N, C-alpha and C positions, 0 to 999 in steps of 0.2 A: 053587691058581690064581694066575696071575701078578699081577693088579691088587692083591690083598690084600697080596702080598709087597712090592710097590712102596710101598704106603702105610705099611708098618710101619717102614721105615727113615727116617733123618733126612735132610732135604734143606736145604742152605744157601740155595738159591734161595727156598724157601718161607719160611725164617726171615727172609730179607731182605724178603720181601713183607709179613711181619707186623711188621717192625721199625719202631718209631716211637712208638706209644702208650706203651710202657714207658719210653722215654727222656724223653718229655714228662712222664710221671708222676714219674720219678726226680728231676726238678728240685726238687720239693718237699723232697727230702732234702738239698738243697744251698742252701737259701735263706739270706739273711743271719742270720736267727734261729738257724738251725742252726750256722752258722760261729761265731756269737757263743757258743753253748753249748759248742761244741767247744773253742774257745780258752780259755774260762773253766775248763772241766773239766780241761784240761791244766795251766793255771797254778795251780789250786786243789788238784787231787788228783794231779798228775803223770800217770803212766801207769796209775794204779790203776782208772780207770773205763772203760777201753777195752772191757771185756767188756760193760758196760751198753750201749754204743754198738752192739756187735755183736748183742746179743740184741734190742735195739730194732729194728735193721734187719731181722733175721730175722722178727720178729713183723710188722713192716711189710710184708715180702714176702708173708707168708701172707695178710694182710688184702687186699693189692692183688690177690692171686691170686683170692680170693673175689669181689672187686668185678669183676674182668675176666670171670670165669666167668658172673656174673650178666648182664653185658652181652651176652656171646656167646650164651648159651643162650636168654635171653628176647627179645633184640633191643630191650630197653628199658634205659635207664640207671637208676641207683639212685633218682633223684628221681622218675622216671616210675613206677617200681614202688611207691614210697611213696605216690604220689598215687593209684595204683589200689587199694592195699591198706588204707590207713589211713583212718579217719573224719576229719572236718574239723579238729577241735581238735589232735590230735597232728600233723597235717600242718603246721599253721601254726607250732606250736612248733618242729618240726624245721626248717622253712624258716628261721625267725628265727635258730636256733642256727647253721645252716650259714652264713648271711649274716654273722653275728658272727665266725665263724671266718675267713671270707674277708676281711672288713674288717681283722681283727687281723693276718692274715698280710700283707695289702697294706700295712699301716702299717709292718711290719718291712721290707718291700721298699723303701718310700719312704725310711725311715731309713737303710738300708744304702746305697742309691744316693746319697743326699745326702752321707753321710759319705765315700763313695768319691770323689765329685766334689770335695769339699772338700780331701781329701788330694792328689788328682791336680793340683789347681790351686794347690798349696802354700798353701792357706788363703785364696787370693784370692776364690774364690767362697764367700760365707757359706753357712751351713747352710740358711737359708730360701731362698736362691737355688737350692741343690741340690734342695730339695723342689719348687720351682716347675719346675725343668728336668724332673723326673720326670713332670710332667703331659704334657710334649711327647712323652716316649718311648712313651706308650701309643698315640699316633697312628701312630708308626712301625710298631707292632705291627699296627694295623688295616690299614695299607698293605700289609704283608707278607702278611696274611691273604688278600688278594685273589688272591694267586698260587697258592692251593691248599695243601692240608695237607702234601703231601710236601715242598714247599719250606720250609714253616714247621718241619717236623720236622728238616730238614737244618740250618736256622739254629740250632735248639736244640742239635743235635749239636755245632755249631761253638762255641756258648757253653760247653757242658760241656767241650769240649777246652781252651778258654782256661782254665777253672778248673783242670783237671788240670795244665796246664802251669805256671800261676802258682803254685799251692800246692805243686806238685811241685818247683818251683824253690826255694821256701823250705825244703822238706824236705831237698833235696840240700845247700843252704847250711848248714843247722843240724846235719845229720847226727845224728839222734836215736839213742839206744842201742838196738840191735836186740834185745838180750836182754830188756831191760825191756819193750820193745814187745810181744814174744811173751808174756811173763809176764802183762802187763796184759790181753792179749786172752783168754788161756785159763785164768787163775786168778780165778774169780769171788769175789774177796774184797778188802776195802778196809781195810788195817790202819791204826791210829791215825786213823780218820776220824771227824769230828764233824758238826755240823749243816751247815756250809757245803758239805762234800762230798756230804752226803745231798741237799741242795738241788740241787746240780749234777746228781746222778744223775736226780732227778725231772725236772729241766729238759731233760736229754737226751731222755728218752722223749717229753716234750711237743713238743720241737723236731723229732724225727725223724718221728713218726707224725702226719701232718696229717689232720684229719677230712675236710676238703673234697676231699682227694685221692682218696678212694674214690668220690665222686660223679664226679670227673673221669675216673678210669681206666675206670669202667663205661661212660662215654659215649664215650671215645676209641676203644675197641675196635670201636665200631659203624662206624668209617670203613672197615673192611675187609669186603668182601662175603663172607658165609658163608651157605651154604644150610642154614637151620635145620631143614628137614625131614629132612636127611640126618645121621644120628647120627655117622657116621664123620667127616664134615667138621667137625662141631661139636667132636668130641673132638680132632681135629687142630688146630683153631684154638686150643682151650684149651691144648694142649701147647706150640704155638709162642709164644703170648702169655706163657706161664709162663717158658719158656726165656729169652725176651727180657727179661722183668722181672728174672729172676735176673742176667742180664748187666748190665742198667742199674743195678740196685741195688748190684751188686758194684763197679761203677765209682764210684758215689756214696759207697760205704762207704770205698773206698781214699782218695778225696779228703778225706773227713771225718777219716780216720786221719792223713793228712798234717798237717792243722791241729792236731789234738789233740797229736800227738807233737812238733811244732815247739815248741809252747808248753810242753809238759811238760819237754822237754829244756832249753830256754833259760831259762824263767822260773818254773819251780816253785821255791817257797821263797825267791824273791828279795824284797828289801824295796824300798820306794820310794826309799830313799837309794841303794841299789846302782844302780838304773836312772838316777836323777837324776845321779849322778856321771858315768856313761858318756855320757849325753846332753849334759851340760855340756862334757865333754872333746871330744866330737865337734862342739861348738857347734851343736847341733840347734836349729832355731827353736822347737821344741815343748818345750824342756827345762823350762819352767815348769809343765808339766802334772803333774809329779811332785814332791810336797812332800818336803823333805829329812828324812824321819822313818823310824823303824824298823818301821812297819807293813808287813804283807805287801802286795806289789804287787797291785793290782786292775786287771785289763785288760778291755777291751771291743774292739769292732771298730776303733774310732778309735785308742785308745791302743795296741792291738795292733800296728797299722801303724806308729805312731810308734816303739814300742819296737824293732820289727824294723829300722826305719831307723837307730836309734841303734847297735844292736849289729852289724848286718850291712851297713851302707851304704845310701845313698839308693835304690839299685836295688831293694833288698828292700821298701822302703816303697812305691814306685810299682807294683811288680809285685803286691804285696798289694792295693793299691787297685783295680788292673785286675781282679783275681780277684773282689773284693767287688762291683764294678760288674757283672760278668758274672752273678754270683749274683742281684743285685737285679733286673736287667733280665729275666732268663729267668723268674724266679719271678713277677714281676708279670704276665707274659703268661699263665702257667698259671692264676693266680688269676682273671684276667679270663674265661678260658674256663670255669672252674668256675662262676663267677657266672652265666654265660649258661645253662649246662645246668640249674643249680638253679632258676633263675627260670622257664625254660620248663617244666621238669618239674613243679614244685610248683604254679605259679600259672597254667600255660597261657598265660603272657604272651609274645607274640612281639614284643619290641622290636627296633629296629635295634641292631646291635652298638655303634654309635657312642653311642647314648643310654645304653646300659647301662654302657659303660666310663666315661662321664662321671659317672654316678650313683655307682658303687662308688668310683671314684677320688676324687670330691669328698668322700664320706663319710670315706674313709681319710685324705685329705690335710688336712682341716680341723684335727683335733686335733694332727696332726704339725706342721703349719705353726705353730700357736700355741706349741707347746713349743719349736720351733726359733727362733722370733723372741724369746720372752721368757726362755728358759732357755739353758743351755749344753749342750755335747755330753754331759756326764755324765747329764743328765736324759733326753736322747734315748735313750742306750743303756740306761739304767735301764728305760725303757719296754719295750725289747726283752725283758728278763728277765720282766717282768710279762706280756708277750704270750705268751711260751713257756708260762707257767703257765696262762694262759687257754686255750691250745690243749689242754693236758692235760685241762682240765675239759670241753672240747667233745667229747672223744673218744667218750664213750658214745653221743652223738647220731648218730654215723655208724656206730659199731660194732654197736649192737643191731639196727638195720635190716639191715645187711649179713649178720650172722649169722642173723637170723630168716629172711630171704628165701632165702638160699642153702641153708637147711636144710628149706625147705618143698617137699615133692614137688609140690604144686599149682602152684608157680611154676617149679620147676626140672626137673620130670618125672624122668627117670632120672639127672639130674646133681645131685640134692640131696646135701648133705654126709652122710657117714656119722657115726656116733657121735663 
């Protein structure tokens, strides 16, 4: 029969209709915390941990697929299903854990944006100034939100493009060794690696797979109309959402590779003295950042930009900062979204978006502001590493519900997971 044959084939128009949620979701794979762990794994372990990044992204994709299926099949997002299925005590614990994860990642976004603003203004805007500016940018998001989801999705697409271009520029400038890159991707082994390298590997997993992202993805897929009574339509929606997630995560994976390989090529095994010499020769305003000693160079988002500036010219520094800013801005907004869905789902609280943004933002900004006023950049970026580890610890609180519900026939009917 004709109709069934039409449905079996692939249609780009349909894919386009379903495109959006996956790209919004993939932003979490590109947040400042991620970029920080990328550049550190490059500087600490060279190309050797690329396979960890790849595996983490693939596992992330599988989890996002489960979350999306839950949303499509049940018509409820993860927080709503938790609310329906769990008794009161586990519900409250889960809600608190997700809120913690959201606040943690929001702190990373604020830190990233503040550092980017500081670098872009050549240090004229102090870090606490940058932190305060990030309060303003949430209102921009609320303003955009009025124009409907498709416009917002397009804006996110634009930010991802900026990241691809800026970090791609660094990649082309530094020209990493392609043979090493492929070896790092496909040889799951880390020779002569010690504790620092192991820490980076764990950090990568924590940075890549974001717990609140599963709540987000299961809610975003609801923006597309799917007739749930019709199994074929549900199956089709699942298929297109999965294809779109694959494309989105492939893009974010490539951007992450850009960052890892740039730092692996240029700064693996370098000492502080090496970098200090180059920066002094180029009369960089930041040359005092690096003590003249023989310890291995330690980089973070801030120093990373400075080091790129010393080695590859000021353009590299500014382009890097624009990339970080795009990462910080975009992931702030997805965090705000997750917070909204989680609160509505678990607590049945329908606040105005404005009130909710204000609450999450102020919780995230307070500690960050204190650190940025009373400490230096070092402590701010050190907070980033701590937050990545916090994310790893939060994972089970999103993982176990997703796996449980997608495996239950009573929730998913014919779409429950196989063994």
